[in-house]
C-alpha positions as semicolon CSV with decimal commas, in nm:
position;residue;x (nm);y (nm);z (nm)
1;M;-5,311;-5,005;5,286
2;T;-5,276;-5,328;5,094
3;D;-4,973;-5,418;4,886
4;M;-5,168;-5,361;4,565
5;E;-5,272;-5,011;4,673
6;T;-4,914;-4,926;4,772
7;R;-4,779;-5,035;4,434
8;A;-5,050;-4,834;4,258
9;A;-4,962;-4,520;4,455
10;V;-4,591;-4,560;4,376
11;T;-4,672;-4,616;4,008
12;V;-4,888;-4,302;3,991
13;G;-4,615;-4,097;4,159
14;A;-4,348;-4,232;3,926
15;E;-4,558;-4,165;3,618
16;G;-4,653;-3,814;3,727
17;A;-4,305;-3,694;3,818
18;P;-4,136;-3,684;3,477
19;P;-4,391;-3,453;3,306
20;R;-4,357;-3,195;3,587
21;S;-3,976;-3,221;3,570
22;R;-3,972;-3,177;3,193
23;K;-4,205;-2,878;3,214
24;S;-3,997;-2,705;3,479
25;A;-3,676;-2,773;3,283
26;A;-3,828;-2,627;2,967
27;T;-3,947;-2,323;3,158
28;H;-3,602;-2,278;3,306
29;R;-3,440;-2,297;2,965
30;R;-3,690;-2,054;2,818
31;F;-3,634;-1,788;3,083
32;A;-3,270;-1,861;3,163
33;P;-3,067;-1,545;3,234
34;E;-2,802;-1,663;2,990
35;R;-3,051;-1,665;2,702
36;R;-3,177;-1,316;2,789
37;R;-2,817;-1,194;2,812
38;N;-2,736;-1,339;2,471
39;W;-3,034;-1,165;2,316
40;L;-2,933;-0,833;2,470
41;I;-2,578;-0,869;2,342
42;T;-2,705;-0,955;1,993
43;I;-2,934;-0,652;1,985
44;M;-2,654;-0,424;2,104
45;L;-2,419;-0,559;1,838
46;W;-2,675;-0,497;1,565
47;L;-2,727;-0,143;1,691
48;L;-2,353;-0,086;1,674
49;V;-2,343;-0,226;1,321
50;L;-2,618;0,015;1,215
51;Y;-2,438;0,301;1,388
52;F;-2,127;0,245;1,176
53;I;-2,290;0,129;0,852
54;L;-2,564;0,392;0,814
55;P;-2,329;0,691;0,760
56;I;-2,134;0,496;0,498
57;W;-2,456;0,390;0,327
58;W;-2,578;0,751;0,329
59;L;-2,248;0,861;0,174
60;V;-2,274;0,601;-0,102
61;V;-2,635;0,692;-0,179
62;S;-2,578;1,068;-0,168
63;S;-2,281;1,050;-0,402
64;T;-2,516;0,922;-0,676
65;K;-2,750;1,222;-0,654
66;D;-2,731;1,564;-0,809
67;N;-2,775;1,874;-0,601
68;S;-3,154;1,899;-0,640
69;A;-3,216;1,530;-0,566
70;L;-2,992;1,556;-0,263
71;F;-3,252;1,774;-0,088
72;S;-3,572;1,644;-0,245
73;T;-3,541;1,265;-0,203
74;F;-3,513;1,027;0,090
75;G;-3,159;1,039;0,224
76;L;-3,109;0,663;0,260
77;W;-3,224;0,559;-0,086
78;F;-3,129;0,632;-0,443
79;A;-3,291;0,894;-0,663
80;P;-3,475;0,793;-0,981
81;E;-3,182;0,920;-1,188
82;L;-2,824;0,840;-1,087
83;S;-2,570;1,120;-1,125
84;L;-2,255;0,954;-0,997
85;W;-2,066;0,988;-1,324
86;E;-2,155;1,358;-1,359
87;N;-2,049;1,418;-0,998
88;L;-1,714;1,247;-1,063
89;Q;-1,657;1,456;-1,375
90;T;-1,726;1,775;-1,185
91;L;-1,508;1,662;-0,896
92;F;-1,200;1,593;-1,108
93;T;-1,236;1,901;-1,330
94;I;-1,321;2,172;-1,078
95;R;-1,046;2,427;-1,012
96;G;-0,828;2,281;-1,283
97;G;-0,838;1,923;-1,154
98;L;-0,696;2,013;-0,814
99;F;-0,876;1,719;-0,651
100;G;-0,646;1,475;-0,829
101;R;-0,347;1,661;-0,685
102;W;-0,501;1,633;-0,337
103;I;-0,535;1,257;-0,382
104;L;-0,168;1,224;-0,478
105;N;-0,066;1,441;-0,183
106;T;-0,267;1,229;0,058
107;V;-0,128;0,903;-0,079
108;F;0,225;1,040;-0,050
109;Y;0,180;1,179;0,302
110;A;-0,004;0,876;0,439
111;G;0,211;0,614;0,265
112;T;0,543;0,771;0,361
113;A;0,436;0,839;0,718
114;A;0,287;0,491;0,762
115;V;0,599;0,314;0,636
116;G;0,828;0,533;0,846
117;A;0,615;0,507;1,160
118;T;0,594;0,128;1,121
119;L;0,970;0,092;1,084
120;L;1,050;0,323;1,378
121;S;0,786;0,157;1,597
122;A;0,924;-0,188;1,513
123;M;1,279;-0,085;1,598
124;A;1,179;0,083;1,923
125;G;0,942;-0,196;2,026
126;Y;1,203;-0,461;1,952
127;A;1,461;-0,273;2,158
128;F;1,225;-0,236;2,455
129;A;1,126;-0,603;2,438
130;K;1,466;-0,770;2,387
131;Y;1,725;-0,540;2,545
132;R;1,783;-0,433;2,903
133;F;1,958;-0,099;2,936
134;P;1,961;0,178;3,200
135;G;1,641;0,378;3,188
136;S;1,451;0,137;2,965
137;A;1,158;0,112;3,206
138;A;1,141;0,489;3,246
139;L;1,154;0,547;2,870
140;F;0,879;0,294;2,808
141;S;0,666;0,457;3,080
142;I;0,713;0,794;2,910
143;T;0,606;0,635;2,582
144;L;0,290;0,499;2,743
145;G;0,221;0,840;2,893
146;A;0,255;1,001;2,549
147;I;-0,042;0,795;2,432
148;M;-0,264;0,988;2,672
149;I;-0,164;1,331;2,533
150;P;-0,414;1,455;2,269
151;L;-0,257;1,553;1,939
152;T;-0,430;1,891;1,943
153;A;-0,234;1,984;2,256
154;L;0,090;1,933;2,062
155;A;-0,021;2,119;1,750
156;L;0,092;2,467;1,855
157;P;0,437;2,361;1,989
158;T;0,490;2,154;1,675
159;Y;0,400;2,449;1,455
160;L;0,640;2,680;1,641
161;L;0,924;2,429;1,610
162;F;0,869;2,374;1,238
163;S;0,825;2,745;1,179
164;R;1,160;2,815;1,346
165;A;1,319;2,543;1,129
166;G;1,158;2,681;0,812
167;L;0,965;2,362;0,737
168;T;0,608;2,495;0,743
169;D;0,415;2,482;0,416
170;T;0,624;2,184;0,305
171;P;0,545;1,810;0,290
172;W;0,790;1,752;0,576
173;A;0,557;1,941;0,809
174;I;0,304;1,660;0,764
175;I;0,535;1,360;0,735
176;V;0,780;1,417;1,020
177;P;0,523;1,457;1,305
178;S;0,334;1,154;1,172
179;L;0,643;0,933;1,211
180;V;0,602;0,937;1,589
181;S;0,355;0,672;1,704
182;P;0,359;0,597;2,079
183;F;0,080;0,343;2,042
184;G;0,275;0,173;1,763
185;V;0,581;0,146;1,987
186;Y;0,370;-0,003;2,266
187;L;0,202;-0,252;2,033
188;M;0,529;-0,363;1,876
189;R;0,693;-0,400;2,216
190;V;0,413;-0,630;2,334
191;Y;0,412;-0,824;2,007
192;A;0,790;-0,862;1,985
193;A;0,813;-0,992;2,342
194;D;0,595;-1,289;2,247
195;A;0,672;-1,341;1,877
196;I;1,054;-1,347;1,887
197;P;1,204;-1,621;2,110
198;D;1,517;-1,524;2,301
199;S;1,671;-1,859;2,205
200;M;1,654;-1,766;1,837
201;I;1,833;-1,438;1,903
202;E;2,101;-1,618;2,102
203;A;2,146;-1,872;1,823
204;A;2,193;-1,591;1,571
205;R;2,452;-1,431;1,796
206;V;2,638;-1,761;1,825
207;D;2,645;-1,782;1,445
208;G;2,817;-1,443;1,438
209;A;2,527;-1,221;1,333
210;G;2,529;-0,862;1,454
211;E;2,240;-0,701;1,637
212;F;2,129;-0,497;1,337
213;R;2,138;-0,802;1,112
214;I;1,942;-1,005;1,367
215;F;1,670;-0,741;1,368
216;W;1,645;-0,717;0,990
217;Q;1,675;-1,085;0,901
218;V;1,514;-1,250;1,205
219;G;1,303;-0,999;1,393
220;L;1,116;-0,837;1,105
221;R;1,019;-1,173;0,955
222;L;0,850;-1,273;1,279
223;L;0,678;-0,938;1,331
224;G;0,466;-0,948;1,014
225;P;0,114;-0,926;1,166
226;G;0,227;-0,661;1,415
227;L;0,387;-0,456;1,136
228;V;0,068;-0,466;0,930
229;T;-0,136;-0,359;1,231
230;V;0,084;-0,058;1,304
231;F;0,095;0,026;0,933
232;L;-0,285;0,034;0,909
233;F;-0,323;0,244;1,223
234;S;-0,062;0,494;1,102
235;L;-0,208;0,500;0,750
236;V;-0,558;0,577;0,874
237;A;-0,436;0,835;1,126
238;T;-0,237;1,028;0,863
239;W;-0,499;0,988;0,592
240;N;-0,773;1,132;0,815
241;N;-0,555;1,398;0,977
242;Y;-0,713;1,739;0,937
243;F;-0,586;1,971;1,209
244;L;-0,211;1,931;1,148
245;P;-0,225;2,005;0,771
246;L;-0,465;2,289;0,840
247;I;-0,217;2,479;1,055
248;M;0,100;2,372;0,870
249;L;0,006;2,428;0,504
250;N;-0,091;2,746;0,322
251;T;-0,060;2,639;-0,041
252;S;-0,362;2,471;-0,197
253;E;-0,142;2,248;-0,413
254;L;0,000;2,088;-0,098
255;Y;-0,333;2,017;0,073
256;P;-0,441;1,659;0,151
257;L;-0,797;1,547;0,085
258;T;-0,929;1,642;0,428
259;V;-0,823;2,005;0,411
260;G;-0,889;2,032;0,039
261;L;-1,251;1,918;0,063
262;A;-1,309;2,144;0,365
263;Q;-1,166;2,439;0,172
264;L;-1,381;2,355;-0,128
265;Q;-1,692;2,354;0,084
266;S;-1,607;2,669;0,279
267;A;-1,521;2,857;-0,041
268;A;-1,856;2,760;-0,190
269;S;-2,046;2,857;0,123
270;A;-1,880;3,197;0,135
271;G;-2,010;3,306;-0,203
272;G;-2,246;3,224;-0,488
273;G;-2,285;2,869;-0,610
274;S;-2,260;2,709;-0,269
275;Q;-2,546;2,468;-0,328
276;A;-2,398;2,346;-0,655
277;L;-2,100;2,200;-0,469
278;F;-2,279;1,995;-0,207
279;S;-2,298;1,682;-0,421
280;T;-1,940;1,742;-0,540
281;V;-1,801;1,754;-0,187
282;I;-2,000;1,445;-0,086
283;T;-1,870;1,256;-0,390
284;G;-1,518;1,363;-0,298
285;S;-1,568;1,228;0,053
286;F;-1,686;0,899;-0,091
287;V;-1,382;0,874;-0,320
288;S;-1,149;0,959;-0,033
289;I;-1,252;0,658;0,177
290;L;-1,218;0,401;-0,102
291;P;-0,839;0,351;-0,067
292;L;-0,877;0,286;0,306
293;V;-1,154;0,034;0,247
294;I;-0,939;-0,147;-0,010
295;A;-0,638;-0,148;0,223
296;F;-0,841;-0,300;0,506
297;L;-0,994;-0,564;0,280
298;F;-0,650;-0,682;0,167
299;L;-0,476;-0,658;0,505
300;Q;-0,753;-0,734;0,755
301;R;-0,640;-1,089;0,838
302;Y;-0,293;-0,964;0,938
303;W;-0,445;-0,671;1,124
304;Q;-0,683;-0,893;1,324
305;S;-0,414;-1,140;1,429
306;G;-0,170;-0,866;1,522
307;L;-0,427;-0,671;1,722
308;A;-0,545;-0,985;1,905
309;T;-0,190;-1,074;2,001
310;G;-0,118;-0,724;2,122
311;G;-0,436;-0,719;2,326
312;V;-0,390;-1,043;2,523
313;K;-0,015;-1,074;2,569
314;G;0,169;-0,891;2,841
């Protein structure tokens, strides 16, 4: 082979190589496992979004329908005539306006229990994180174990204790059990261990501050996101609690929204006029979730930061 032929062969090989390399690289990018995995994750996330959003959307749409439209129109879209205002009027006037009393009861139960549970969880979590005392590890292990116990398993013993103390059918029967939050104690312990430097506590002690003053003036100011997180968890848990008020309360005027709406529906189903209350109960359910939605919208940034810190710090 002459020198000219050799150079021609090398030139042809050099010119032909890049197109094949580019084609194979593009094919690799197109069918890369990472891209397929990202698509699968995106689809799964959208399915989860639909799973959580569709019931809320159905509740919003159904609360704008009267009883006849509720069963004669498509469930996920509005009826030709909106009846939200009429449903609200019926809701707040039925049984002498008892629904308004249920709202006030729920706000009182949930607000008091959430504030108390947050404060007790912060104090216990701070103590577990910053103090070393005999039995601290065992007590914290018991607290973690309490998270695994379902609340329904404690309902009957709690009822017997409160019945013996004469506290059943009183607001204390709802508030006092809700003050105990093992998960809140765990979360605040994890958060306090990272958020409050030991050097700051030592500096406060050198300045002559007592332990209680250090907690109130130093610890609580640094535990803000964790406090909001525990507050929201406790608020939602007490607000949505159904089984405990069901077994503890007998007076309708003391019912929270969960038990009140269930009683309203069961009373209608037991006798005449049951169908006329379907739209009323659905509207009541829609009204009952609005305060929680508002609370999350205002406090979500603190809740997200507190939950993230509690999830990654050990």
